[in-house]
C-alpha positions as CSV (number, residue, x, y, z in Angstrom):
1,X,-5.1,89.3,-23.3
2,X,-2.8,87.0,-20.8
3,X,0.2,86.4,-21.9
4,X,1.7,83.1,-20.7
5,X,5.2,83.4,-19.1
6,X,7.4,79.9,-20.1
7,X,8.3,78.2,-17.3
8,X,12.2,79.0,-15.8
9,X,15.1,76.8,-16.2
10,X,15.1,75.8,-12.7
11,X,11.2,75.2,-13.0
12,X,12.0,72.6,-16.1
13,X,14.9,71.6,-13.9
14,X,12.6,70.7,-10.8
15,X,10.1,69.1,-13.0
16,X,12.6,66.6,-14.8
17,X,14.4,65.6,-11.2
18,X,10.7,64.7,-9.9
19,X,9.8,62.4,-13.0
20,X,13.3,60.9,-13.0
21,X,14.0,60.3,-9.5
22,X,10.3,61.3,-7.8
23,X,12.2,63.4,-5.6
24,X,10.5,66.7,-4.8
25,X,12.3,69.8,-5.1
26,X,9.9,72.9,-4.1
27,X,10.9,76.1,-4.9
28,X,12.4,76.8,-1.7
29,X,15.2,74.6,-2.6
30,X,16.5,76.8,-5.2
31,X,19.6,78.0,-2.9
32,X,20.5,74.2,-2.0
33,X,20.3,73.7,-6.2
34,X,22.4,76.1,-6.6
35,X,24.8,74.7,-3.9
36,X,25.4,71.8,-5.1
37,X,25.5,72.2,-8.6
38,X,27.8,74.8,-8.3
39,X,30.9,72.5,-8.8
40,X,29.6,71.6,-12.2
41,X,28.8,75.4,-13.5
42,X,32.5,75.9,-12.9
43,X,33.7,72.9,-14.4
44,X,32.1,73.7,-18.0
45,X,33.3,77.5,-17.4
46,X,29.8,78.6,-17.3
47,X,28.8,81.8,-15.9
48,X,26.0,81.1,-13.8
49,X,23.3,77.8,-12.8
50,X,20.8,78.9,-15.2
51,X,23.3,78.8,-18.0
52,X,24.2,75.3,-16.7
53,X,20.4,74.2,-16.4
54,X,19.9,75.5,-20.2
55,X,22.4,73.1,-21.3
56,X,21.7,70.6,-19.4
57,X,17.8,70.3,-20.4
58,X,18.7,71.6,-24.1
59,X,21.4,69.2,-25.3
60,X,20.8,66.1,-26.1
61,X,24.5,64.5,-25.2
62,X,24.1,65.3,-21.9
63,X,23.2,61.7,-20.4
64,X,26.3,61.2,-18.6
65,X,26.1,64.9,-17.2
66,X,22.4,64.2,-16.0
67,X,23.8,61.2,-14.1
68,X,26.1,63.3,-12.5
69,X,23.6,65.7,-11.4
70,X,21.2,63.1,-9.8
71,X,24.2,62.2,-7.4
72,X,24.7,65.5,-6.6
73,X,20.8,66.3,-5.5
74,X,19.7,63.4,-4.2
75,X,20.3,63.2,-0.7
76,X,22.8,60.4,1.2
77,X,22.5,60.7,4.4
78,X,23.3,57.2,6.5
79,X,24.6,55.7,9.3
80,X,25.4,52.3,10.7
81,X,22.6,51.3,13.3
82,X,20.1,54.2,12.4
83,X,16.8,53.6,14.2
84,X,17.7,50.1,16.0
85,X,14.6,49.5,17.0
86,X,14.2,48.1,14.0
87,X,17.4,45.6,14.0
88,X,16.0,44.7,17.6
89,X,12.4,43.8,15.7
90,X,14.7,41.9,12.4
91,X,16.4,39.7,15.0
92,X,13.5,39.1,17.9
93,X,10.6,38.8,15.7
94,X,11.1,38.3,12.2
95,X,14.0,35.8,12.0
96,X,12.4,33.5,14.5
97,X,9.0,33.9,12.7
98,X,10.1,32.7,9.6
99,X,12.4,29.8,10.9
100,X,8.9,28.5,12.5
101,X,7.1,28.9,9.1
102,X,9.8,27.1,7.5
103,X,10.4,24.1,9.4
104,X,13.1,22.1,10.2
105,X,13.7,20.8,6.5
106,X,16.6,22.4,4.4
107,X,18.1,25.8,6.2
108,X,15.8,28.3,5.5
109,X,17.1,31.4,3.8
110,X,16.0,35.0,4.4
111,X,16.1,37.5,1.7
112,X,16.3,41.3,2.8
113,X,16.5,44.2,0.6
114,X,17.7,47.5,1.6
115,X,15.8,50.0,-1.1
116,X,17.9,53.1,-0.4
117,X,21.1,51.7,0.6
118,X,23.4,55.2,-0.1
119,X,26.5,53.8,0.7
120,X,25.9,50.3,2.4
121,X,25.4,51.2,6.0
122,X,21.9,49.9,6.5
123,X,22.8,46.4,4.4
124,X,25.7,46.3,6.7
125,X,24.2,46.7,9.8
126,X,21.6,43.8,8.8
127,X,24.4,41.6,8.1
128,X,26.1,42.1,11.5
129,X,23.2,41.3,13.3
130,X,22.2,38.6,11.0
131,X,25.6,37.1,11.8
132,X,25.5,37.5,15.3
133,X,22.5,35.3,15.0
134,X,24.3,32.9,13.3
135,X,26.9,32.6,15.9
136,X,24.3,32.6,18.9
137,X,23.3,28.9,17.1
138,X,20.2,29.9,15.1
139,X,20.5,28.1,11.4
140,X,19.2,29.9,8.7
141,X,21.4,31.6,5.7
142,X,20.6,34.9,4.6
143,X,21.2,37.1,1.3
144,X,21.0,41.0,1.1
145,X,20.3,43.4,-1.7
146,X,21.3,47.1,-1.8
147,X,19.9,49.5,-4.5
148,X,20.5,52.8,-4.6
149,X,20.0,55.7,-7.7
150,X,23.5,57.1,-7.0
151,X,26.2,55.1,-8.8
152,X,28.8,57.1,-6.7
153,X,27.0,55.7,-3.9
154,X,27.1,51.9,-4.5
155,X,30.6,52.1,-6.0
156,X,31.4,53.2,-2.1
157,X,29.3,50.7,-0.9
158,X,30.8,47.9,-3.1
159,X,33.7,49.2,-1.6
160,X,32.6,48.5,1.9
161,X,35.4,51.1,3.3
162,X,34.2,53.5,6.3
163,X,35.8,56.3,7.6
164,X,36.2,55.9,11.4
165,X,33.8,58.4,12.6
166,X,30.9,56.7,10.5
167,X,31.7,53.3,12.2
168,X,31.1,55.5,15.9
169,X,27.6,54.1,16.1
170,X,29.1,50.4,15.9
171,X,29.3,48.5,19.3
172,X,32.7,47.5,20.1
173,X,32.6,43.9,20.1
174,X,31.0,43.9,16.3
175,X,33.8,46.6,15.2
176,X,36.2,44.0,16.3
177,X,34.6,40.9,14.7
178,X,33.2,42.4,11.6
179,X,35.3,45.5,10.5
180,X,39.1,45.1,9.1
181,X,41.8,48.1,9.4
182,X,45.0,48.1,7.5
183,X,48.6,49.1,8.8
184,X,49.3,51.0,5.4
185,X,49.5,54.5,6.4
186,X,47.6,56.0,3.1
187,X,44.7,53.7,5.0
188,X,44.9,55.7,8.3
189,X,41.3,56.3,9.9
190,X,39.4,53.8,7.5
191,X,38.2,50.2,8.0
192,X,36.4,47.7,5.7
193,X,33.7,45.2,6.2
194,X,35.3,41.5,6.3
195,X,35.1,39.2,3.7
196,X,32.5,37.3,5.6
197,X,29.5,40.0,5.4
198,X,30.8,41.3,1.5
199,X,29.9,38.2,0.3
200,X,26.5,38.1,1.9
201,X,25.6,41.5,0.4
202,X,25.5,42.9,-3.2
203,X,24.7,45.9,-4.3
204,X,23.1,47.3,-7.9
205,X,21.4,50.1,-9.2
206,X,17.5,50.8,-8.7
207,X,15.8,53.5,-9.6
208,X,12.2,53.7,-7.5
209,X,10.6,55.7,-10.1
210,X,11.2,52.6,-12.5
211,X,7.7,50.8,-13.4
212,X,9.4,47.4,-12.7
213,X,12.0,46.2,-10.4
214,X,14.9,43.6,-11.1
215,X,14.2,41.9,-7.8
216,X,12.5,38.8,-6.6
217,X,9.2,38.6,-5.4
218,X,10.0,36.3,-2.2
219,X,11.6,39.2,-0.6
220,X,11.5,38.6,3.5
221,X,12.1,42.1,4.9
222,X,12.3,45.3,2.7
223,X,13.8,48.5,4.3
224,X,12.4,51.6,2.9
225,X,13.7,53.9,5.2
226,X,13.8,57.9,5.1
227,X,13.3,58.1,1.4
228,X,9.4,58.4,1.0
229,X,9.9,61.5,2.7
230,X,11.3,63.2,-0.4
231,X,8.6,62.2,-2.7
232,X,5.1,63.5,-3.3
233,X,2.4,61.5,-2.1
234,X,1.1,59.6,-5.3
235,X,4.3,59.0,-5.9
236,X,4.9,57.7,-2.6
237,X,1.7,55.2,-3.2
238,X,3.0,53.9,-6.7
239,X,6.8,52.5,-4.9
240,X,5.0,50.8,-1.9
241,X,2.2,49.2,-4.5
242,X,5.1,48.4,-6.4
243,X,7.2,47.2,-3.0
244,X,4.7,45.0,-2.2
245,X,4.1,42.8,-5.3
246,X,8.2,41.8,-4.1
247,X,7.5,40.9,-0.5
248,X,6.8,36.7,0.1
249,X,3.5,36.3,2.1
250,X,4.2,37.5,5.7
251,X,7.1,39.6,4.6
252,X,8.1,42.9,6.6
253,X,7.9,46.2,4.7
254,X,9.7,49.0,7.4
255,X,10.1,52.5,6.8
256,X,11.3,55.5,8.6
257,X,10.0,57.0,11.8
258,X,8.1,60.2,10.1
259,X,7.1,58.3,7.1
260,X,4.3,55.3,8.8
261,X,1.4,57.5,8.1
262,X,2.8,57.5,4.2
263,X,2.0,53.6,4.1
264,X,-1.3,53.0,2.8
265,X,-1.9,49.6,0.9
266,X,-4.9,47.0,1.7
267,X,-2.2,44.3,1.3
268,X,-0.2,45.4,4.3
269,X,-1.0,45.2,8.1
270,X,0.8,47.7,10.4
271,X,2.1,45.8,13.5
272,X,4.4,48.7,14.9
273,X,4.5,52.5,14.7
274,X,7.0,51.8,11.3
275,X,6.7,48.1,10.3
276,X,4.1,46.5,8.1
277,X,3.2,42.8,7.8
278,X,2.0,41.6,4.1
279,X,-1.2,39.5,4.6
């Protein structure tokens, strides 16, 4: 007779996070999970992480706590001008094509979606390069949407306040033009994006595992960079399929440099190693 051993709370927790967020947490991540949840274990005065996970999984009143856990588990690595060739392509290839395609009538409007925006560095990088294109005389309007699963990151992105070391990768002339510092000693070492950019960028909660996204279906550029690497293969395919429905004809999907092989969709044509165009 074979006895079936029920899954541990750790196994059930990893399955739950995978189903809710798409993030794959193999057994090798046990130590990482323990480290990230340690503060919550202590906050509840519990003796170990296993006890905390049992409470999280079995108590129906833990919805708010689960949201905190998702914030702690998700990886929020981000930086300004990360993978800069994408922003060059945006200004040198995508923007001119949109201007040609939409003619000389009304001012064309470019829509860009940063689909895993974290604390906003990617969205504000795009805003800076597009603002520079406007200053160079190109006539267009633009709007940027940043979405993320972490409420904590969305709050930071909306505030648009960054430590000086986070801004180290921003070119000096763009720092002078688009970043404000304060004389308040309490804000020493911090800077904020100028109102001109903050008006162009908005942030909203979105879970890429949801069956539908509350996003326009005529987006010109979707930045889905360095997030698919955390998903299982079948979840990657489903996310990409949903993304395609939000791209305008001729719109572009940009992924991270380690993710190009994950993009397999008949409606997309690869134009650069990490850049795909909707046919």
